Structure formats: structure tokens, C-alpha cells
C-alpha positions in Angstrom: -18.5 18.8 32.3 -19.7 18.7 28.7 -22.7 16.4 28.0 -22.2 16.4 24.3 -22.7 12.7 23.4 -26.1 11.1 22.9 -26.2 7.4 23.8 -29.0 4.9 23.9 -29.1 2.7 27.0 -30.4 -0.7 26.1 -31.9 -3.3 28.5 -32.2 -6.9 27.4 -34.6 -9.2 29.2 -36.5 -12.4 28.8 -40.2 -12.0 28.4 -42.7 -14.9 28.9 -45.0 -14.9 25.9 -46.9 -18.0 27.0 -46.6 -20.9 29.4 -42.9 -21.2 30.1 -42.1 -19.9 26.6 -39.6 -17.0 26.7 -38.3 -14.5 24.1 -35.6 -11.8 24.3 -37.0 -8.3 24.4 -35.1 -5.0 24.3 -36.0 -1.6 25.6 -34.0 1.6 25.1 -33.8 5.2 26.1 -31.6 8.1 25.2 -29.4 10.0 27.7 -26.6 12.6 27.4 -23.1 11.4 28.1 -19.4 12.4 28.1 -17.3 10.1 26.0 -13.9 9.1 27.5 -11.0 6.9 26.7 -10.3 3.8 28.8 -7.3 4.4 31.0 -4.4 2.0 31.1 -5.2 0.6 34.5 -8.8 -0.1 33.6 -7.7 -1.8 30.4 -5.3 -4.2 32.0 -7.7 -5.1 34.8 -10.3 -6.0 32.1 -7.7 -8.0 30.1 -7.2 -10.3 33.1 -10.9 -11.1 32.8 -10.7 -11.7 29.1 -12.4 -8.4 28.2 -11.3 -5.7 25.7 -12.8 -2.4 26.8 -12.5 0.3 24.1 -14.4 3.3 25.4 -16.2 4.7 28.5 -19.1 7.0 28.9 -19.9 9.1 31.9 -23.5 9.8 32.6 -25.6 11.1 35.5 -25.9 8.3 38.1 -29.7 8.9 38.4 -30.1 8.0 34.7 -28.6 4.6 34.9 -30.8 1.6 35.7 -28.5 -1.4 35.3 -28.8 -1.6 31.5 -26.5 -4.2 29.9 -25.9 -2.5 26.5 -25.3 0.9 25.0 -25.4 2.4 21.5 -23.4 5.4 20.3 -23.1 6.7 16.7 -24.4 3.5 15.3 -22.0 1.2 17.2 -23.3 -1.3 19.7 -21.4 -1.8 23.0 -21.7 -4.2 25.9 -21.3 -2.5 29.3 -18.7 -4.6 31.0 -18.1 -2.5 34.1 -19.5 0.5 35.9 -17.5 2.8 38.2 -18.8 5.7 40.3 -16.6 8.3 42.0 -19.5 10.0 43.6 -23.3 9.9 43.8 -23.7 12.3 40.9 -22.1 10.5 38.0 -21.3 6.9 36.9 -18.8 5.7 34.3 -19.9 2.9 31.9 -16.9 1.0 30.6 -17.8 -0.5 27.3 -16.6 -3.1 24.8 -17.6 -3.3 21.1 -20.5 -5.8 20.8 -18.7 -7.9 18.1 -15.9 -8.5 20.6 -18.1 -9.8 23.4 -18.2 -13.6 23.7 -21.6 -13.6 25.4 -23.4 -11.5 22.7 -27.1 -12.0 23.5 -28.0 -10.8 20.0 -26.7 -14.1 18.7 -29.5 -16.0 20.4 -31.6 -16.5 17.3 -32.5 -20.2 17.7 -35.0 -21.8 20.0 -34.5 -24.8 22.3 -36.8 -26.6 24.7 -35.4 -27.7 28.1 -37.0 -30.9 29.5 -36.7 -33.3 32.4 -38.1 -36.5 33.6 -40.7 -36.7 36.3 -41.8 -40.0 37.8 -45.5 -40.9 38.3 -46.8 -43.8 40.3 -49.4 -46.2 38.9 -52.1 -48.1 40.7 -49.6 -50.9 41.5 -47.2 -48.5 43.2 -44.7 -48.7 40.3 -42.9 -45.5 39.2 -42.4 -44.7 35.5 -40.7 -41.7 33.9 -42.7 -39.0 32.1 -41.1 -36.3 30.0 -42.1 -32.7 31.0 -41.1 -29.5 29.2 -39.7 -26.9 31.6 -38.9 -23.9 29.3 -38.7 -22.8 25.7 -35.8 -20.4 25.4 -34.0 -18.3 22.8 -30.5 -19.8 22.1 -27.6 -20.1 19.8 -27.0 -23.6 18.5 -23.7 -24.6 17.0 -23.1 -28.0 15.5 -19.7 -29.6 16.5 -19.8 -32.7 14.4 -20.0 -36.2 15.8 -18.7 -39.7 15.6 -19.9 -43.3 15.0 -18.9 -46.6 16.5 -20.1 -50.1 17.5 -21.2 -50.9 21.0 -22.3 -54.5 21.7 -22.8 -55.1 18.0 -25.0 -52.0 17.6 -23.9 -49.0 15.5 -24.1 -45.7 17.4 -23.9 -42.3 15.8 -23.5 -39.2 17.9 -24.1 -35.6 17.0 -22.6 -33.0 19.3 -23.8 -29.4 19.7 -23.0 -26.3 21.8 -26.0 -24.3 23.0 -25.7 -20.9 24.5 -28.6 -19.5 26.5 -29.2 -16.6 28.8 -28.0 -17.4 32.4 -30.7 -19.2 34.3 -30.5 -20.9 37.7 -31.5 -24.5 38.1 -30.3 -26.0 34.8 -28.7 -29.3 35.6 -27.0 -32.1 33.6 -29.9 -34.6 34.3 -32.1 -32.4 32.0 -32.1 -32.7 28.3 -32.8 -30.5 25.2 -35.2 -30.9 22.4 -34.5 -29.1 19.1 -36.9 -29.6 16.2 -38.3 -32.6 18.0 -34.9 -34.3 18.5 -33.5 -35.0 21.9 -30.0 -34.0 23.0 -28.6 -35.1 26.4 -26.7 -32.4 28.3 -23.1 -33.4 29.0 -21.5 -30.3 30.4 -22.7 -26.9 31.7 -20.4 -23.8 31.7 -21.0 -20.3 33.1 -18.3 -18.3 31.2 -16.0 -16.4 33.6 -18.7 -17.0 36.3 -20.3 -13.7 35.2 -23.9 -15.2 35.3 -24.6 -13.8 31.8 -25.0 -16.9 29.8 -24.8 -20.7 30.1 -23.0 -22.8 27.5 -24.5 -26.3 27.3 -22.6 -29.1 25.6 -25.1 -31.7 24.4 -25.1 -34.9 22.5 -27.7 -36.8 20.5 -27.2 -40.6 20.1 -28.8 -42.3 17.2 -29.0 -46.1 17.2 
């Protein structure tokens, strides 16, 4: 086997920079690989999962540590599948980064995730108190809004789609803050159940 292609294996992770404030960090290392075409069977299996693999790289199994991305000749790829025929080599099936819907490089915005906790006063009464849980890198897309009258009060809504790295424990009773403005979470989606990202549909209501 000819190990004639140099690739960079890239790992993307969230790093806590301060109390519950996270940023994306990348680490990379170079390994030798054998570039291959994606066979027809692999291609059609991927199509059924809404993926578009374009190339595969075979490397020594001992050199792979679960990285999510790969770079070769200036092109960034997402590793969408791994396949090993034996204990010595592993095949990394890749898709061009621009074609990956869950491109983590697009998380250039910042959102805060909050929830309400309830505290009890001296009279035994409970009242809600807002508590910040996390500050996370995200992609925020505005989706417009609407206005209407409810009980004689004019309401204006602003809808957004927020993409974050997959994280367990995010629930619809939580809410977002962006630039000091509150957005209530309406829907949560895990694309293709791949546990890579979460897509949050959120709404801000202005009275």
C-alpha cells in the first residue's frame, strides 16, 4: 500500500474558558494516508442518510483517535463514516465541508441558555429566579416574524433558528438570551439523530 497522501486529522471540541462559558477549539495532527474513491455501495448507503461522500482516505488504525474532520490539499472534509476491514487500517469516508449541514465552523455567534429556578421566601412562597446555565458558540439565523392583536394588545414576534453543538439536557422549558434579549425555545431538533448538533427554534415576543 502506498502512503502517499498527507492529511491533517482535526478534532473539534468545546473548551470551558470560564464558569459555564464554552468556546470551540480545534487541534490537528498530520498523518500519511492512501486516497481512494467512494464505491457505489458506500455512496448510496450515505445518500439514504442525506450525506454526499466524495472521497475516502485509508490510514493506519492506530493513528485514528475519533477526529471529526480532515484536511487534504487545502480542502476541508467532514468524516461521515469510518470502516475497518482489519485491525491494521481504517477507512475514513469524507464529505466536502461546504456540503455538510452540521458544519461546526459556522458557529460564529454566541448564545446564553437560561432556565428558571424557584426560591422560597420566609413566608413559604416560591418565586422564579432566572439562572444562566451555559454560554455557547452558535449559529443564529433570523426567520422573520409577525404581529397581531391579542386581547387588545399588539404583539410582535421575532423568530430565529439557533444551531449549537449537541448537548444533552437542553429542554423546551429553557430559554435563550442573545444580546440581552430573551427568546423562548419552541422546538428542539437533533438532525438525523446523529448527536452532532441541536437546532433550536426560538421566538421573542414584544408587547
